[in-house]
DRENPA-3360 file (N, C-alpha, C; in nm, 2 decimals, always signed):
BEGIN
1 = MRAKLALA = +0.08/-0.06/+0.01/+0.02/-0.01/-0.02/+0.10/+0.16/-0.01 ~ +0.19/+0.13/+0.06/+0.28/+0.23/+0.09/+0.38/+0.30/-0.10 ~ +0.38/+0.20/-0.14/+0.45/+0.22/-0.29/+0.34/+0.32/-0.38 ~ +0.20/+0.26/-0.33/+0.05/+0.30/-0.42/+0.01/+0.44/-0.39 ~ +0.05/+0.48/-0.24/+0.05/+0.64/-0.16/+0.19/+0.74/-0.21 ~ +0.29/+0.66/-0.28/+0.44/+0.75/-0.31/+0.39/+0.86/-0.40 ~ +0.32/+0.86/-0.46/+0.31/+0.97/-0.54/+0.24/+1.09/-0.49 ~ +0.10/+1.01/-0.44/+0.02/+1.12/-0.34/+0.09/+1.20/-0.28;
9 = QTLEPLAP = +0.19/+1.12/-0.20/+0.30/+1.18/-0.10/+0.34/+1.26/-0.14 ~ +0.41/+1.27/-0.26/+0.54/+1.32/-0.30/+0.44/+1.46/-0.35 ~ +0.30/+1.45/-0.40/+0.30/+1.59/-0.46/+0.20/+1.68/-0.36 ~ +0.18/+1.60/-0.24/+0.13/+1.64/-0.13/+0.15/+1.82/-0.09 ~ +0.30/+1.81/-0.10/+0.35/+1.96/-0.02/+0.31/+2.04/-0.13 ~ +0.28/+2.02/-0.28/+0.32/+2.11/-0.37/+0.16/+2.14/-0.39 ~ +0.04/+2.07/-0.36/-0.08/+2.08/-0.37/-0.12/+2.22/-0.37 ~ -0.09/+2.37/-0.24/-0.08/+2.42/-0.25/-0.09/+2.54/-0.34;
17 = EYDMVLID = -0.01/+2.47/-0.44/+0.08/+2.61/-0.52/+0.00/+2.59/-0.69 ~ -0.09/+2.48/-0.69/-0.14/+2.44/-0.82/-0.27/+2.40/-0.78 ~ -0.36/+2.48/-0.89/-0.51/+2.44/-0.88/-0.54/+2.28/-0.94 ~ -0.44/+2.27/-1.02/-0.46/+2.13/-1.09/-0.31/+2.09/-1.14 ~ -0.32/+1.95/-1.11/-0.15/+1.86/-1.17/-0.23/+1.75/-1.29 ~ -0.17/+1.73/-1.41/-0.25/+1.62/-1.49/-0.09/+1.56/-1.49 ~ -0.17/+1.39/-1.46/-0.05/+1.37/-1.48/-0.06/+1.22/-1.63 ~ -0.01/+1.22/-1.70/-0.02/+1.14/-1.80/+0.02/+1.02/-1.83;
25 = CPPGDEML = -0.05/+0.95/-1.79/-0.01/+0.80/-1.75/+0.03/+0.72/-1.90 ~ +0.14/+0.65/-1.98/+0.12/+0.56/-2.07/+0.07/+0.42/-2.07 ~ +0.00/+0.41/-2.20/-0.06/+0.29/-2.16/+0.01/+0.18/-2.14 ~ +0.01/+0.05/-2.01/+0.08/-0.06/-1.99/+0.14/-0.01/-1.88 ~ +0.16/+0.09/-1.80/+0.21/+0.12/-1.66/+0.10/+0.15/-1.57 ~ +0.09/+0.01/-1.55/-0.02/+0.00/-1.43/+0.07/+0.08/-1.30 ~ +0.15/+0.04/-1.27/+0.21/+0.12/-1.15/+0.16/+0.26/-1.17 ~ +0.18/+0.32/-1.25/+0.20/+0.49/-1.24/+0.07/+0.56/-1.23;
33 = QTNAVAAA = -0.04/+0.43/-1.31/-0.16/+0.44/-1.37/-0.21/+0.44/-1.19 ~ -0.20/+0.30/-1.10/-0.25/+0.31/-0.96/-0.19/+0.46/-0.91 ~ -0.11/+0.50/-0.89/+0.00/+0.60/-0.81/-0.11/+0.72/-0.86 ~ -0.12/+0.74/-1.00/-0.21/+0.83/-1.02/-0.33/+0.84/-0.94 ~ -0.44/+0.70/-1.00/-0.53/+0.75/-0.93/-0.55/+0.74/-0.81 ~ -0.46/+0.71/-0.69/-0.47/+0.69/-0.55/-0.42/+0.83/-0.53 ~ -0.34/+0.92/-0.57/-0.37/+1.06/-0.58/-0.43/+1.13/-0.62 ~ -0.52/+1.08/-0.66/-0.62/+1.23/-0.71/-0.71/+1.27/-0.62;
41 = QAQPSAWR = -0.76/+1.36/-0.61/-0.86/+1.42/-0.52/-0.98/+1.48/-0.63 ~ -0.98/+1.41/-0.75/-1.09/+1.44/-0.82/-1.13/+1.29/-0.93 ~ -1.26/+1.26/-0.93/-1.24/+1.20/-1.06/-1.13/+1.17/-1.18 ~ -1.07/+1.08/-1.22/-0.99/+1.07/-1.31/-1.08/+1.03/-1.37 ~ -1.03/+1.10/-1.55/-1.12/+1.03/-1.63/-0.96/+0.98/-1.77 ~ -1.01/+0.91/-1.84/-0.92/+0.86/-1.95/-0.97/+0.94/-2.11 ~ -0.87/+1.04/-2.13/-0.85/+1.05/-2.24/-0.80/+1.00/-2.37 ~ -0.88/+1.04/-2.45/-0.83/+0.96/-2.60/-0.80/+1.04/-2.73;
49 = ERRVSVRH = -0.73/+1.08/-2.76/-0.73/+1.18/-2.89/-0.70/+1.09/-3.02 ~ -0.79/+1.12/-3.09/-0.85/+1.08/-3.21/-0.82/+1.15/-3.35 ~ -0.80/+1.15/-3.45/-0.75/+1.21/-3.55/-0.89/+1.29/-3.59 ~ -0.95/+1.24/-3.54/-1.10/+1.31/-3.58/-1.16/+1.42/-3.49 ~ -1.12/+1.39/-3.39/-1.14/+1.52/-3.32/-1.02/+1.61/-3.31 ~ -0.97/+1.58/-3.39/-0.81/+1.75/-3.41/-0.87/+1.82/-3.57 ~ -0.97/+1.75/-3.66/-0.97/+1.82/-3.78/-1.11/+1.85/-3.78 ~ -1.15/+1.96/-3.83/-1.24/+2.05/-3.87/-1.31/+2.04/-3.98;
57 = ENLPGSE = -1.22/+2.02/-4.10/-1.28/+2.11/-4.16/-1.43/+2.02/-4.21 ~ -1.47/+1.94/-4.13/-1.55/+1.91/-4.20/-1.70/+1.92/-4.12 ~ -1.70/+2.01/-4.01/-1.79/+2.03/-3.92/-1.84/+2.18/-3.96 ~ -2.01/+2.18/-3.95/-2.06/+2.27/-4.00/-2.01/+2.40/-3.94 ~ -1.98/+2.50/-4.03/-1.96/+2.66/-3.94/-1.80/+2.66/-3.97 ~ -1.73/+2.56/-4.03/-1.56/+2.59/-4.05/-1.55/+2.60/-4.18 ~ -1.64/+2.63/-4.24/-1.62/+2.72/-4.41/-1.54/+2.83/-4.41;
% end
C-alpha cells in the first residue's frame, strides 16, 4: 500500500501551489496508473486523442 501512495505523498506538499496537476500515464504502466488514481483528489478520467477530434474541415461553420 505504501508504494501506491508514493506519488500522493510526493505531490502533497506541492498541492497549495497549483489548482490542478495532470498526470499523463502511458498505456501499460499499471504502477503509474495506480499511483495516479491513488493521488487523485477528483474523479480521474481517461482521454484518448483521435484524429477525427483534431480535424475540423467537415464541421458545420468551418467554411
